[in-house]
N, C-alpha and C positions, 0 to 999 in steps of 0.2 A: 504494500500500500504506500502511495506517495506521501511524502512529508507535506503537511499544510504550511504554506508560507505566509498567507495573509487571510485574516478573518475580520470582516467588518460586521459589527453586530449592532443593529438598531440605531444607526447613525442619523442624526438630524443636525442640520446647519441652517442658521438664519443670518441675514444681513440686516443690521438694525441701524437706522438713521434717526434724526430728530423728527422726521416727518412720517416714516412708515417702516414696516418690517417685511422683508422679503423671505418667504419660506422656501429656500433653495433646495434643500435635501430633507426628505421626510421619512424617517424610520426605515432606512434601507439596510439589508443584510446580504452578504455574499461571501464566498470562500474561494480561495485559489491555492492549488497545490503546486509543488515544485515542477518546473518545466511546462506548465500549462499556460494557455493563452485565453484570457477572458475578454470577450467583446462587450463593451457598453454602448448600446445603440439608442438613439432617440433624436428628436428634433432639437434645434437650437433652443437653449433655455431649459432643457430637461433636467439639468443638474449634474451632467457628466463631469465637466471640468471642475466644478466645486468639490465633487467627490474626490477627484484626483488631488486637488490642492489640499484637501483635508488629510489625505494619506501622507502627503509630502510635508505637512506642517507649514504650508505657505499661504494659508488663508489670511486676508487682510486683518491686521491686529485691531484697527479702530472700529471696523464695522461688522466683521464676522464673529459669530459665536457658535460653538458646538454645544447644543442644548441637551443632547443625549447620545449614548452609545459608546462603543469601544472600537479601536482599530488595533488589532493584534498582529504584530509582525513576529513570526515564530514564537507566539505566546506572550510577547512583550508589548504592553499597551503604549502606543506612541502618543496618545493624548495626555499621558501623565508625564511625558518628558519635557524638560525645559529647553529653551532655544539652543543653548550650547550643546546639549545632548543630541538634539535633532540635527545640528550641523555635522555631527559625526556620523549620523545615520544616512543623511543625504549624500549621494555619490557613491558611498561604500556599500550600502545595503539597498537603497532605493534611488533610482534615477528617473528623470522625466525628459521626454522629447516634447518640446513645446510646438504649438501650431505654426508660428512664424519664425523661421530660422534667422531672418535678418534682425529682428528685435531681440532674439535670444542670444545673439553673439555681440561681443564688444567690438565696435569698429576700429578702435585704436590699438588693439592687441593682436599679435600674430596668432595664427591657428595653433602653433606649437605652444605658445604661452597659455592659451585658453584650455587646451586639452591637458597640458602638463600641470595646470593649477590643481585639478582634482587629485592627481597623483601626489603632488607636493603636500596638499592638506592632509591626506590620509596615510601617506607612506613616507613622510619626510625623514623619519628616523631610520628606515630600512633601505631607502633608495638614494643613490648619489645623483647629481645633476646629469651625468652621462647616462645612467641607467634610465632616468625619466625620459631623456631625449630618445633613447632607443625604443622605449615603450610607446612613445608618441608616434614614432615612425612605423612601428608594427601595427598599431591600431588604424592609422591612416591607410596603410596597405590593405587591411582587412575590410575597410569600408569603400575601397576602390579609388583612393586618392593617392597619387604618387608621393612618396615620402619627400621628394625634392621640393614639394610645394609647402612644406611646413612653416617656412618663414614668411608666407604671404598673408595678406589681410582679407577679412570677409568680403570686401567689395570686389576683390579679384576673382571671386568664385561665382558660378551661376547659382540659381535657386536650388537646383537638385544637389549640387556639390556642397552648398551651405548646409543643406539638410543632412548630408552625410557627415559633415563636421560635427553637427549637433549630436548625431547618433554616436559618433566616436567619443565625444565628451561624456555622454551618458553611460557608455559601456567600458570606458577605459579602466575603471576599478573593479570590473566584473561583479556588478550588483546582483543581489538575489532577485530583485523585482524591477522591471522596466515599465514605466507608464508612458505610452505613446498617445499623445493628445492630438488626434487628427493629423498624423505626420505627413500626409500627402495632399492636404487641402489645396495648397497654393501651387501644386505642380501639375504639369500636363500628364496625359494618360500613360504615355510610354515611361516617363520618369517615375510615375506612381508605381507602376509594376516593378521597376527595378528596385525602388526603395523598399517595397513590401517583401520582395524576394530576399533582399539583403538582410532585413530584420529577422526573417524566418531562419535564414542560414546562420546568422550570428546567435540567435536564440538556441539553436541546436548545438552550436560550437561551445557556447558558454554555459548552457543549461539554465538559462535565465527564465523566470516566470514573467509573463507580459500581460498588462491591461491595455487593450487596444480600444481607444475611444474613437467612435466614428458614427456617421449617419448613413453609411453605405453598407447595405447587407451583402453586397458582393464581396467586399473586403472581409467581412465576418465569415462568409462561407469558405474563403480561401485560407484563412489564417487561424481561426479560433477553435477552441475545444469546448468552452462554455460561453453562454450568452446571457446578458442581462438587458432586458428592454426597459428603458426609463421613460417615464412620462410625468411631468409636473413634480419632479423631485422624488418620485417613487419608483421602485422596481415593480413593474406590473406583471412581468413574466421573467422567469429565470430557469435555466436548465442547460443540458448539454446541447451541442450543435445539432444532434439528431432530434432531440426534443423540439427544438425551435423550427427546424426546417422540414422535418418529416412527421412530427407528432400529429395526433388526430384532434387535439384540443388546444386552442390558442386564445389569448386575450384579444378582444376586438381591435385594440390598437395595433397589435402585432399583425393581425389580418389586414388592417388598413395599410401598414407599411409594405407588406408583400404585394398588395393590389396596386401600389404606386410604382412598382418596378416594371419597366418595359420588358416584353417577352421577345426573345430572339427567334422563337419558333412559330408562335401564333401572332402573325402580323395583323390580323383582324381584331384582336382583343384591344379594347380601349382601356386606357389607364383609369383607375378609380381613385382620385385624390381624396384624402381625408378632409372633409369639409369643416370649416370653422378654424378657430385659432386656439392655441394652448391657453389655459386660463391665466389670469393675472396672478402671479405668485405672491402678491401682497394681500390677495383676497381669494383664496382657493374656495371652490364651491363646497357646500355641505354634501356629504356622501362621496360618491366616486368622482374624482377629478375629470375623468374622461366622459362622464355621462352626457354633457351638453353636445358632444360630437359623435356619440355612439349610436349606430343604427339599431342596436339590440337593447337599448336602454329600457329598463323597467322602472316602475314607480319606486321600488325599494332602493334603486341605484341613486336616486336624487336625495334621499334622506338618511341613508346609512352607509358608513364606510364598508367596502367589500371585504369578505374574509380572504385569507390566504389558503388556497387549496393546494396541498402538497401531495403529489403522486410520484413516489419513488424519486424524489429530488427535483421533479419538474413542478415549479411553483407558479401558480396563476392567481393573481389578485382580482377576482371578479365574482359578482353575484350569479352569473350564468351557470357556474359550476358548483355553487353552494347548495345546501339542502333546499332552500326556498326557491332558487332560480333554476334548478336542474331541468334542462329541456324546455325552458320557456322563452327561447330566443324568437 
């Protein structure tokens, strides 16, 4: 049985200002084992990035509050750690690939300096400057960048190459967990495929666990072992890749996501977009958050939060599969 690397239990996060409170993440739970890839899928604003920032301990100090839950990394609760302790965890045990490589990189430092910084912070006592330089060269070669370019600056690289540099920074210390926050969003289709293939190859090489944040179910099908479907800060469906893609029961939101994907075989099939918008996170509706957009909505959905139906680890948060709603679609 694989070792459990990450366990998020009943996590809730709010953003609080003088004017309003944003309920960004609401009581989510998920697990990730060694070497696995978990896909977090959902529309913009579903809470995917907030979840990742919570794991990294990078939530904004002034506005963000974790109101409940635990984030266990190999059984160690990250929410109980102070900032100095989290600095030791970041890079060495958990790393993150951010959406925009241009803003993630420092424009006035060379690629070598930025990759080597992580090694210096976590291995200064064990590695000499020459050894750090050699390790930088090795990781650059592994992500497909000639080592001769290590003295260059981010502006001298293309978008795809900058993303490779960000991946090199994330993996240089061989972390237990890699969080990839939509790592291919700003790239063209060909480069997207190259980046995803490289992440998978590096994952197999280093044995790293991965959280892949995306809104693209095609990426999920190619790379993930487990899938969490997020909506309005909640995990509405969670299971293995087979549960989500071939199972016989799905949350209506998951069905809507699949209906929004173009078919390569049935050219006559029209797309069925999910009508309406995600609810205002400052004022979530009573009952099920998806009810205003759900074609299978029942009266109970509007007034009562749905139960979590768990069938052999495949969890669906919906009244349709509860005792009162079974078969009443």
